[in-house]
N, C-alpha and C positions, 0 to 999 in steps of 0.2 A: 420492618420487613425488607427494606432496601439492603440491609446487611447480608441477608441470606441470598438475595438475588445477585448482588455483586460477587459474592463468593462462588455462586453457581457459574457465572460468566467466566471467572478466572479458571475454574475447572474445565469448562467446555472449550475455551480457547486453547488450553494446554493439550487436551485430548485430540482436538481437531487438527492442530498443527502437527501432532506426532503420529497421526494415523498413517498406516503403511499397509495397504491392501495388496499383498503379494507383489510388492515392488512397483505397482502401477499407480499409486497415489503418492506423489512425492512433493517435498517442499522445494520451493524455488531457492536459488542460491542466496544465502544471507538472510533468509526469512527468520531464522532463530532470533537474530538480533532485533528484528522488527516486532516479533511476537513478545519478546521480553520487554520491549518499550511499552507496548499496550498493557501488558500485565502489570508492569510497575505503576502505571497511571491508575489502574483499578485498585491495586493494593494500597496505594497512598490514600485513596478515598476510603477503602475498607478499614484502614487503621483508625479513622475518626468517626466511623458510623455509629459505634456504640454510644458515644457521647452525643452525637447528633440526634439519635432516636429519642434520647431523654430530653434534650433541650428543645426539640420541636414542640413539646407539649406547652411550653410557655413562651417560645420565641417564634412569631409568625414568619420571620425571614428564614430561619433555619428550616421551618416546616416546608416553606416553598422550595428551598434548595433540595431537600430530601425528595419532594414530589417530582421535581425536574429530573433528579437522578434516577428515580424509579421509572419514569416515563421512558427515558433513553435506554435504561437497562432492559426493560420489557421489549422495546423495539429491537435492540441488539440481540436479545435472546431469540426472537422470531427469525431474524436473518441467519444467525448461526444454526438454527434448527433447519432452515431451508438448505443450508450448506451440508449439514450432516445427512439430511434426507437424500440429497443428490448423490452423495458418496454411497449411501446404503442402496439406493436404487441401482446404481451401476453394479455394485457387488451382486445384488440379487439377479439382475439381468444376465450377468456373466454365468451365474450358477444355473439359470434357466436355459442356457444354451447359446449365450452370446447374442442375445436379441438386440442389444444396444450397439451403437457405432464404436469403431475402434478408438481407444483412448487417445485423447489429444490434450496437451497442457493448455490450461486457461489461466492467464495471469491476472491478478487483481492489482491495478495501479492505484495505490492509496497511501495515505500518510503513514500508517502504522503497521501494515502487513501486506504481503503479496504472496498469495498461495497459488498452487496449481494442483489440479486434479483432473480426472478424465472428463471429457465432454459428455454431459448427460442431457438429453433432450436438446433444446435450443441453446445456441451460444448466447443469444440475446438474454436468456434468463440468467446465465452466469455473469454477464456484464451488469445486469440489474442488481444482482447480489453485491457485486463489487462496488457499484455506485452507492448503494445503501450503506454499506459498511464504512465507506469513506466519509459520508455525511455524518453518520452517527459518531465516528471517532472524533471528528472536528467538534461536535457538540459536547462530547464527553470531556474533551480537552478544556473547553470553556468552563464546564462545571467543576472540573478538578482545580482550576485556578481560583474559582470563586470561593471555594471552601475556606481559603485563608482569611476571608473577611470576618468569619464568625467565631474565631478563637476556639476552635474545636480541639479538644484534648485527645491525644493518642492514647488508646487503651490496649493493654495486653490481656489476652485471655488467661484467666487464672486456672491453673491445672487443678481439677477436682481431687480432693483427698480420697484415697481408696477406702471404701467402707464395706462392711460385711454385706455380701450379696444376699438378696432375698427376693422371692417372687410373691410373697404374701402381701395382701392389702389390709390396712387397718380396718377392723370392723367398726362401721360408723353407726350401728344401730343404737348404741348407748347415747342417751341424751342427758343434759344437765339443766337444772333450773326450771323444768316445765311440769313437775309433778302436780303442783297445785292447779295449773292451767288445765292439765289433762283431767283431773278430778272434776273440775267445774264443767268441762265440756261433756264428759261422759254423763254427768248428772243431767245436763240439759237435754241430751239425746234420749235418755231413758225416762225422764219425768213425764207425768201425765199432763196433757194440755189443760190449761185453766179455761174457765167459761168463755172469756173474751178472746181466747186463742184457738177457737174451733176451726177445723179445716187444716190444710197443709201448713205445717210450721217450718219456717226458715230460720236456721241458726247460722251465724256468721263469725268468722275469725278475721279480724281487721288488723293490719299492721304494715309497716314499711317493708320493702324487699330485703331479704336476707335475715329476717327475724326468726324464721322457722315455722311459718303458718302451715305449710304443707306437711312438715314433720309432725306437728301437733295433730293435724287431721288424721294422719296415718296411725299415730299412736292410739287415738280414740277409736278409729275404725276397726283396728285389730284387737281391741280390748275384748276379753272373753265374755264379759257381760253384754257388750254391744253385739257380739257375734250371735249370742243366744237369743237376744231380744228381737232382732230383725230377720225376717224371712229372706230378704234380698239386700245385699250390700253392693252398691254400684259406685264405681269411681270413674269420673270423666274429667280429663284435663282440658279445660276450655280455652284459655288464653284469648288472644285477639286475632281475628274478628270472632264475634259471637254468631256462629252459624247454627240455626235451629235444626235444620235437617241432619247435619253432621252429629250434633249432640244427641238427638233422638235415636239416630241409628246406632250410636255408640252405647246408649242405654240398653237398647234391644239386644245388641250383640253381647253385652255383659250378662244379660239374663238368659238368653237362648243359646249362646255360643256361636252364633252366626248372624251377620248383618244382613238385613233384607235388601233385595235388589230393587229398591224403590227410591224415586227422587221426590215424589210429590209429598209435601209436608202434611197435608190433611190425611192421606193414606197412612203415612208413617205414624201420625198421632193416634189414629184408630188402632193400629197394631200395638202401639205402646200401651194404650188403655187396656187392651186385652191382657197384656203381659203382667201388669201390676194391679189389676182390679182385685180388690179385697185382700191384697197382700200388704203386710207392714214392711216398708222398705226404708233404707237409708241411702240417699243419693248424695254423693259428694261432688260438687262442682268446684274444681280447683283452679285458682288463678283467673277469676272473672274480672273483666274490665268494662263490659257493656253497661251503659247507662240508659239504653233505650227500653222503656217500659213495655212497648208493644212487642218487642222480640221476646222478652221474658214471659209475658202473658201467653203468647202462643205456645211456649214450652210448658208453662205451668198448667194449662187446661187439662191435658190428659193425666197429669200427675195427681190431680184432685181425687181420682178414683181409687187411689190406694186406701188401705185400711187405716182406721184411726191409729194415731201414734207414729205415722210415717214422718220422716224428717228429710229436709234438704239442708245439707251443710255446705256453706259457701266460704271460700277463702278469697280475699281481695285486699288490695292495697288501699282502696278508696271506700270511705265510710258511706258516701252517697250511693254507691253501688249496692251495698248491703241494705240500706234504707229502701231503695227502689224495689228490691226483691222481697221486701216484707219483713226484714229483721228489725227488731226494736232494741232499745238499750238492754232490756232484760235478756234477750236472746243473742246478744253480741258479746264476744270476748275480744277486747282490745289488747293485743299482744304487746307487752312492754319489753324493753331491752333486758338482756341478761345482766345479772350483777357482775361486778368485776371478778369476784371469786369464781363464779360459774364460767365466765369467759376464760379464766386461767385454766380451769379444769379441761375445757375443750381444747385449748391451745396445747396444754401440757401433754395430753394424751397422744397427740400427733407429733409434736416437736421432739419428745423424748422417747419415741418408739425405738426399741431395741438398743437404747443407750446404756452404758455401764453406770453404776451408781455414782462413781466419782465425777463423771461428766455431768450428771443431773445436778449434783450439789454445786458444781462450779458455775453452771449456767442458769440456775433457778432465779437468782436475783434479777439478772438482765431480762430473763424470760417474762417475769411478772410485769416489768415495765413495758415490754412490747405488747403483752396481752391487754394491758390497760388502755391501749390505743384502739382497741376494737370497737369502742363505742357501744358495747352491749350487743353486737351483732354476732351470732354464732357462726354465720357463714364467714365473716371476716376472721374469726378466731381459727376456723378450720383452714382457711387459705394461708394465714400466717404460720400456723403450726406446720402445715405441709411444706412451706418455704424453709423454716428453720430446721426441719428434719435433715436437710442436706448441708447445714452450716455447722462446722465443727469447732472453730476457734472463737474465743471471746471477742477478738477483733471483728470477725465476721458478724457476730450478733450485735455488736455495738454499732457497726455500720448501718444495719437495718434500723436500730433504735434511733440513730441520729440522722436518718435520711431527711433531705430537704423536702421530700414529698409530703411529709406530715404537716408542713407549714403552708401547703398550697392554699391559696385564697379562692381558686376556682372550685365552685361547688361540685361540679361533675368529677373533677380530679380527686376532690376530698372524699367523695363516696367510694371512688375506685382505688384509693391509695393502697390498701392491702393487696389488691389484685395487681396493681402496677408493680409493687415491690416483688411479687412472685413472678410476674411476667418478665421483668428485667433480669431476673436470675436464670431464665431459660437460655439455652443456646439459640443462635440465630435461626437454625432450622426448626427448632421446637416452637419458636415464636410464630413462624409462618404457618406451621401445622395447626397451632391453636387458633390463630386469627382466621384461618380459612373456615373454621367451624361456624362462623357467622352466616355462612351460605345456607345452613339448615334453618327452616322455620322454627320458631320457639316451641318448646315442649315436644319436639320431635324425637322419637326413638332413633338412636344412631347405632348402626351396626359397626362393630369394631373392624371387621375384615374389610367392609366396604370403605370405611373411612381411610384405612391405610392404602387401599387401592387408589382412592381419590388423591391422597397426598402424593403418591407415586406419579400419577398422571400429570400433576402440576410441576413435577420436577423438584419437589421439596426434599426428596430422599436420594438423589443421585440416580444412576442408571445401571448399576451393576446387579448381579444376581442376589446380593445380600440386602438389597434395598427394602424388601418386605420385612425382613427380620429387624432392620433398623427402625422401620415405621412402628412395629409392635413395641419396641423399646421406648420410643417417644410417647406412644399412647400410655404405657404403664407409668411413665414419669408424670405425665399430665394428670392421670388418675390419682396418683399418690399425692399430688399437690392440690387435690380437690377441685380441679377444673372440670371434672366429670363427676357424675353421681348417679344414683338410682340404677345400680348395676344389676344386670341379669347374667348369671354365671352358668357355665357348664357344670353339670352334676359330677362328671367323671374326674375333672382336674381343678375345678374352681376358677378357671380362667374366665375373663369377662367376654361375653358375646355381644351384649347391648348396653347402652348407657344413655343418659340424658345430660343436658347442661342446665344448671340452675338458671332461672330467668335473669338474675343479676349478672351472672357470669356471661350469659348470652348477650345482655346489654353491653357488657364490657368489651366483648369481641366485636360487636357492631361499632362501638365507640372507637376502637382501634382501626377498623377498616373503613368506616364512614362511606365515602363514595366508591370504594373498591368493590365491596360486596353489597348487592341490592336484592332485597326480597320484595316482590310485588304480589299483591293479592288480587285475584279476580273472583269476586263473590257473586256478582249479579248474573241474571239470565243473559243479558246482552251487555257487552262491554265495548266502549269505544276504543279507538287506537290509543295506546299508551306510549309516551315518549320515554326513552331510556337515556339516562345521563351518559354523555360521551366519555366520562372518566371511568365508567364501570368496567371492571375486569371479570367479575363473576356475577351472574344473574340467576335468580330462582323465581319462577312464576308459579304461584300456588293457585290452582284452579279449584274452586269450591264445588260442592255437590250441586248439580243442576246448572252450573255456570258454563257458558261457552268460553273457550279459550280466546282471549282478545288478540287482536292484531297489535304488533309492536312496531313503532316507528323508529327505525335505526338510522343513524347517520354514518358518515365515513369513519368517524372516530370509533363507533361501536364495532364496525367491521374489522378494524385493525386491533382494537383493544380487548374485546370480549374473549375470555379463555374458558369460561364455564357457562353452560346453559342447562338448568334443571327445569323440566316441566313437571311439576308435582301435582299429580291427580290421585285422589284417594282410591278411586275405583275405575276399572276399565270400561266405563259406560259414558254415554253422551257422545257429542260430536267429536270427530277426529281432529287432530291438530294439523293446522295448515303448515306445509313444509316451508312456507316463506318465513316462518319464525326462525329458521336456522340456515336457510339456503345460502346466504351471503356472508355468514360468519366463518370465514375460512381459517381464522387463527384459533379456533376452538381446540382446547386440549381435552375437554370433558363435555359430553353430550348425553343427557339422561332423558329418554323419551318413553319410559315405561308407562303402561296404562293409557296410551295416547290414541288408541284406535287406528293405528297405521295399518295399511294394507300392502304398501310397498315403500321402498326407499328410492329416491332418485339416483340415477347413474352418477350424478355430479358429486355424490358422497365421496367418491374416490379422489376428489381434489382437496379434501380436508387433510392435508399432509401432516399437520401438527397433532392430529387426533391420537390420544392415548387411551381414552376410556369411552366406550359406547354401550349404553344400556337400552335395549329394545324389548325388555321383558314385558310380559302380560299384554302384548299386542296380539290378541287372539286370532285376528284375520290376516296377519302377516304371512304371505304364502311363500315368498322367496326373497333372497338377498341378491343385489346386483353383483356381477363379477368384479365390478370396479371397486367393491369393498376391499378386495385383496391388494389394492394399491396403497392402503393405509399402513405403510411399512413401520410406522412408529407405534401402532396400536398395541397396548399392553393388556387391556381387559375388554372382553366381549361378552355381554350378558344377553342371553336369548331364552330366559326362563319362561316356561308356560306360553310359548308361541305355538298355539294349538294347530294351526294350519301349515306351519313351516315343514316342508318335506325334504329339503336338502340344504346343505351349506355349499358355498361356491367351491369349485374344484381347486381353484388357485389359492386356497387358504394356507398352503405351505409357504407362500411368499410373506406371510405376516411374521417376519423374522423375530420381532420383539414381543410377540404374544406370550403372556405369562399366565393369564387366567381366562378360561373358557367355561361358561356356564350354559348348559342346554337342558337341565332337568325339567321334566313335565312338558317338554315339546314332543308330544306323543307320536306325531306323524314322521318324525325323523327315523329313517330305516337304517341309517349308519352314519359314520363320520367319514369325511373325505380322506383319501389315502395320504394327502399332503400333511395331515396331522403329524405323521411320523417324522416330518422335517422340522418341526417346531422345537428346536433345541433349547429354547428358554422357557418352555411351558412348565409351570409349577403346579397349577390347579386345573383339574378336569373333573367336574362333579358327576359326570355320567359316562359310563362305558356302554357302547351299543354293540351287541353281537350281531353282525349282519347275516342275512340269508345269502347274499351274493358276496362271497369272500373276495372275488377279484375286483369288484367295483368299489369296495369301501375299505376303510382302515381295519387291518386285521389285529385282533386282540393280541396275537403273538408278537406284534411289533412294539408292544408297550416298553420293552427293554431298551428301545432306541431313545426314549424320552428320558434322558439322564437326569434332568432337573425335576421331574415330576415327583411331587410330594403328596401322596394320597393320605389325607388326615381327616379326622372327625367323621365325615359322612361320605358314603359312596353308594351310588345307584347303578346297578348293572341291569341293563334292559335287554329283553329278548333272549334270555338264557336258553330258551327252547331251541335256538339255532346252534348251540354247541353240538358238534358232530360226534364228539367223544369226550371221555373223561380226561384224556391227555390234552385235548384242546382247552378244556376248562381250567386245567392246571396252569396254563400259561398266564392266567390272571395273577397267579402267585399271591393269593390272599394271605398265606401263612407269614409272608414278610411285610404285610401291611399292618404293622403292630399298632399304629396310631388310629386306625379306623374303629370307631365306637358305635357307629350307626350304619349298618349295612342293609340295603334293600335289594332283593333279587326279584326281577320281574321275568316270568316265564312265558310271556307272549311269544308266539312263533314256535313252530316245530316242523321237523322234516317228516314227510309222508313216506 
């Protein structure tokens, strides 16, 4: 990940040094030479980083060197971001009417650069930035000299061979080598219980990760005989931890289409009993880790009221879990590795996708040798097949076959070898995008559009208007390499909307990030303060049903290092989140506080100058946003979905010069959008148009043509159509040119008397 971070710094230094705001931001004399010197230092490091990323897996000294480089690079990124923000603040102040003081040159006396730009706020702040950059440059110089100790090889980026463009994804529904297992499983699901198996029968699929336990369960669950046999088929992804209330609610939601607003387990259990009483059901509990018999018994009790022949199908990596839940040898399928031939078929289907016949003939022999290294794991065959799909020459195939990674003695590396090979084949930016996905809890549905916005917020995609398109291209590449799966696609064009990560792939992402990305669970009713590792850059706090959000103990390293904070709550109920959870984390780029019971944001939110992504959705009692929010000049994404009590957005929203995505759907009390919306020249996504009653007070629909970058695609909600004064005014929406809208909702609240 250091590779992409250093590359980003090189880009930022260049763009900052060359900024020229109407002749008022200038470079000091001779600064070009100083900047060139700093860039050369970074580029020297950049040239060996590809080799360092690989060697750090086996060499702890190289690993430590890369970690030091990453630390300094993150700190430098923060300082450069402060500098960029100061320039932007000056520019916006000038547009607002010259609110800031007259420009004055401020020089940075430092080893490797001396820039000048207008005085913004306090001169002391500018000196502070200069001092920080001087210190960081000195540290970077020491790191650059240290690299020579490790015999790191310079690598050049190989130019990819142009291949036929395609937007289609391989259909992965076809499976190999599991026909017999499927027949056995279907037979067990449909068979009558024997005399000694009266009551609820548990059937289990046991096997190591990556063998296809979930796929086998899906095949059986969707078998036509199974569909006809059971009145209810319910699928719940359990994972870890085993939360009884969450699982019961998920079962009820699968049956009734809506989850009950209840936290008490006993009440939920009674509700579940009524749902399944005298019904023959199939309940699939996928990816179970819990070995606590008491937790299982609490869930099992209401399930006993189903009709005779009901089944619980469990997938797990651990035999002891299956035994604890009541599965015996007769009701357990121990999944074995695929044969070498079946692994070859899985590999071949992906690796030779869209290849010409002569290419297939030329590469088949090497391909079979590569497929033989999959150790019978279909996931490994898919990952390797996805990797080889982009390799065209025999030399490239032989490099994968002869890779030193296959000889690794480290058991963790050995398990992850196919994934590492595919990971190393990604670009530096794609590596960072993939690794960041470890911030999601396991088995979580991932929205493609949200993921791209999160990548943008972290600076993985650059900062131009095409960064979103670039992010979607990276997503497609990761999907084609089988880093994502379980796709939910749009009906109208087949594009992916949602996906998941296989648990082994998720484990791999966590293996890569280790101390960088941390997911903490808060499952109890009362949680004591939790310490946060000072090295963490990205933190997710998962708050279980009925649990209170714990207090977190931060240190000075956390305040400087943390760039992401997700508070993950399943539902917007329970106690509200204490603002102390984020109040001092001024270096955050991403803050997700959806479903957190917030009633207001503190004014100090305006000091989070690095913020790019802010999600306040489903805070039903959030009444207003502070005007200081409009000081977040770097903000790219603002989500205010279903904020029921929110009546207005701040008037100064036009100062959010970098805002690209604004979501306000289902915030029903909003009577209009601020007029400043018309100044957001970078706005690309606006999910809701509001026709205001007071045309003078709010953004006029007729001003839509000012938003040159706005791309109305997929779904559009037009609220208060009753306030259109005439057909001519309605025509200003220009629906006829919104050809990509496939889901249009017109709300006719409001009308003139």
